[in-house]
C-alpha angles and dihedrals in degrees: 000000000000091000097032096252119117090219093050123225115019117216124188122198121185146178126179105321094342118105124177126184116204126183140221095228108078091347087255133152114259100181142353122192135174109204105316094335125101114226095181130041094236137162137252122268088241093057137073117243110267130193089017091288110183093344130150116237113209141184087007134008124218123001134340114201113246087344086266130122142156120237135153093006094305138094115237127200121200128191115274101244092174095047095169089065097031092241140127107231138200102349134270108291106065096095104033127094117256125204123239106234100174134008140175134154095283102024143049132178124205126195135192135177110219105204128200113279138162108302095013108050095174135106123234133174107210129196129182123188121195117190131170133196137160086279092060142257127331123192121192121187123192132184130187126190106229094171131098097251141044118275138196114245141181134156140196144163131226111211120157114214121215135182093188098262117139088240134010092238096103096041119111115227133193113190128174105223117127093179124045126203119213123206136217127232090280092055092252123135110272102174143327134225140173108283092217110117096008129108087251094063107107099160086111108052115255140152119278090227114165094333112132107218124201098133139128122222135202138170085064119196110239139188125242091280094054093254120140120199139202112202124197125184141168113241092211097054144016094264114127142154132198130201115198131190131192126236095272087072103079095168137049132192124208115195129175092192096233098157095044117083094203095059104014104159089320091112140357124246111222105191123190110208129183091206140024124270110275089019094147086067102032100033092222107154091344116154119214110206115204119213108291094013122130136196132194131195131183135197133161149174130244129192 
């Protein structure tokens, strides 16, 4: 901790009343405020990130069963970073220092070279751009395969939205998923079903109530520009927040944090994902990057 902060260098970008703090460790978002209101349920600069708050999930989001997968004619074994469930979780870049490549008052670009390692013997150059304006936050993630062979790739993000209520129960949510994925006791996809008519259908706005959410969604409803949106509002005021994701994100996770003391129903994680949980094994939504190929995905928050 060269500067004494567990998350390394602290970088603030701002525009009008919008202030975003991003960090060197994992290139994640530590906080986002508009005026005196928190938009994200973040963490203090003297703390480590807990519950995945604000973290970047590359080269896979969510869980990978047994940390094992087959690709390119070989079987690969990753470290079990969720040992209690015997899974590898949320990729390889959450706890490594990223470099600041560009920076101005309202924008910062982080870069990281992901070198071959046990379980993921592939080479990626990664780039994340955070920019803020009076319209909100925009996050653009790019990856380039700089190795000599094809590699599996997925990405995601883990922001927790808040509107300042003690719990999320009274908040009204509208979310675009037509199909909902259910998970087993290890947090792995068990089955999927149409969301229509279930308690997990939020395509028509409704209060979260007592629903425990830890579900992925796909078949997302989108506008004419290919953008899908999750909208959150307080029924007792005009306060609202919206998270949008472009068409490269085919999956979305909603999580009310019930089992985690640091976030337990205090906020709701809205997680854009380019692929399904366990995609390295199932192939659902998985992107294969050929040598020299790149991919770019963008999501953002509006208030």
